[in-house]
C-alpha positions as CSV (number, residue, x, y, z in Angstrom):
1,Q,84.1,86.7,124.4
2,A,87.4,87.6,122.9
3,Q,88.0,91.4,122.8
4,L,90.7,94.0,122.0
5,V,90.4,97.5,123.3
6,E,92.7,100.3,122.1
7,S,93.4,103.5,124.0
8,G,95.9,106.4,124.0
9,G,95.0,108.2,120.8
10,G,94.6,111.9,120.5
11,L,95.7,115.1,118.9
12,V,99.4,115.9,118.9
13,H,101.7,118.4,117.2
14,P,104.2,117.3,114.6
15,G,107.2,115.9,116.4
16,G,105.2,114.9,119.4
17,S,104.7,111.4,120.9
18,L,101.9,109.1,121.8
19,R,101.7,105.7,123.4
20,L,98.9,103.4,122.3
21,S,97.7,100.5,124.4
22,C,95.7,97.4,123.4
23,A,94.1,95.5,126.2
24,A,93.2,91.9,125.4
25,S,90.6,89.8,127.1
26,G,88.6,86.6,126.5
27,F,91.5,84.6,125.0
28,I,95.0,83.5,125.9
29,F,96.9,86.6,124.8
30,S,100.4,85.0,125.0
31,N,99.4,82.3,122.4
32,Y,99.0,84.9,119.6
33,A,101.3,87.1,117.5
34,M,99.7,90.5,117.3
35,S,99.7,93.5,114.9
36,W,99.0,97.2,114.7
37,V,97.3,98.4,111.5
38,R,96.0,101.9,110.7
39,Q,93.5,103.5,108.3
40,P,94.3,107.0,107.2
41,P,91.4,109.3,106.3
42,G,89.9,108.3,102.9
43,K,92.3,105.3,102.5
44,G,92.4,101.6,103.1
45,L,94.0,99.7,106.0
46,E,97.8,99.8,106.2
47,W,99.9,97.3,108.2
48,V,102.1,99.1,110.7
49,S,103.8,96.5,112.9
50,D,103.9,92.9,114.2
51,I,105.1,91.3,117.3
52,N,105.5,87.6,118.0
53,K,104.0,85.7,120.9
54,D,106.7,86.4,123.5
55,G,107.8,89.8,122.2
56,S,111.2,88.7,121.1
57,N,110.7,89.5,117.4
58,T,109.1,92.6,115.9
59,A,108.6,94.1,112.5
60,L,107.7,97.6,111.4
61,V,106.6,99.2,108.1
62,G,109.4,101.2,106.5
63,S,107.7,104.6,107.0
64,V,107.7,104.3,110.8
65,Q,111.1,102.6,111.4
66,G,113.2,104.5,113.8
67,R,110.1,106.3,115.2
68,F,107.7,103.7,116.4
69,T,108.3,100.8,118.8
70,I,105.9,97.8,119.3
71,S,106.0,95.9,122.6
72,R,103.8,93.7,124.7
73,D,103.4,92.6,128.4
74,N,101.9,89.2,128.5
75,T,101.5,89.4,132.3
76,K,99.1,92.3,131.7
77,N,97.5,91.0,128.4
78,T,98.5,94.3,126.8
79,M,100.3,95.4,123.7
80,Y,101.8,98.8,123.1
81,L,102.8,101.1,120.3
82,Q,105.2,103.9,121.2
83,M,105.1,106.6,118.6
84,N,107.7,109.3,118.5
85,S,108.5,112.1,116.0
86,L,105.0,111.9,114.7
87,K,104.2,113.3,111.3
88,P,101.0,114.6,109.8
89,E,101.0,111.5,107.5
90,D,100.7,109.3,110.6
91,T,97.2,110.6,111.1
92,A,94.8,107.6,111.1
93,V,92.6,105.4,113.1
94,Y,94.9,102.8,114.7
95,Y,93.7,99.3,115.3
96,C,95.3,96.4,117.2
97,A,94.6,92.9,115.9
98,K,95.5,89.3,116.1
99,K,98.1,88.7,113.4
100,G,96.1,87.6,110.4
101,G,93.1,89.7,111.3
102,S,90.7,87.2,112.9
103,L,90.1,89.7,115.7
104,R,90.4,93.5,115.7
105,G,89.6,96.3,118.1
106,Q,87.4,99.3,117.6
107,G,90.3,101.6,116.9
108,T,91.7,104.8,118.4
109,Q,92.1,108.1,116.5
110,V,95.5,109.6,116.2
111,T,95.7,113.1,114.7
112,V,99.0,114.9,114.0
113,S,98.4,118.5,113.2
114,S,99.8,121.9,114.0
């Protein structure tokens, strides 16, 4: 069945970097725009970034612009989120999803702390 699996989370110091991956299976990945969303501790889901089907168009929430980059490799059925200059307020569980939310992964924890 259709599945999304995130990886790459962890504990990082402020100013550090992480690269999240989202591996898709069970559906034609290149047919779908994709998203990253996150849930900070004790808060609701927050949209982070979108990428269109072929990766030619992206969007980022204002708080991560200039620090995060979304990309995808349709030959590998994988989407990425490169996160640089991480801040404590980026701490959250990060989820990848089909744009619109019909399918979402199990999430990967990102903790930014000194």
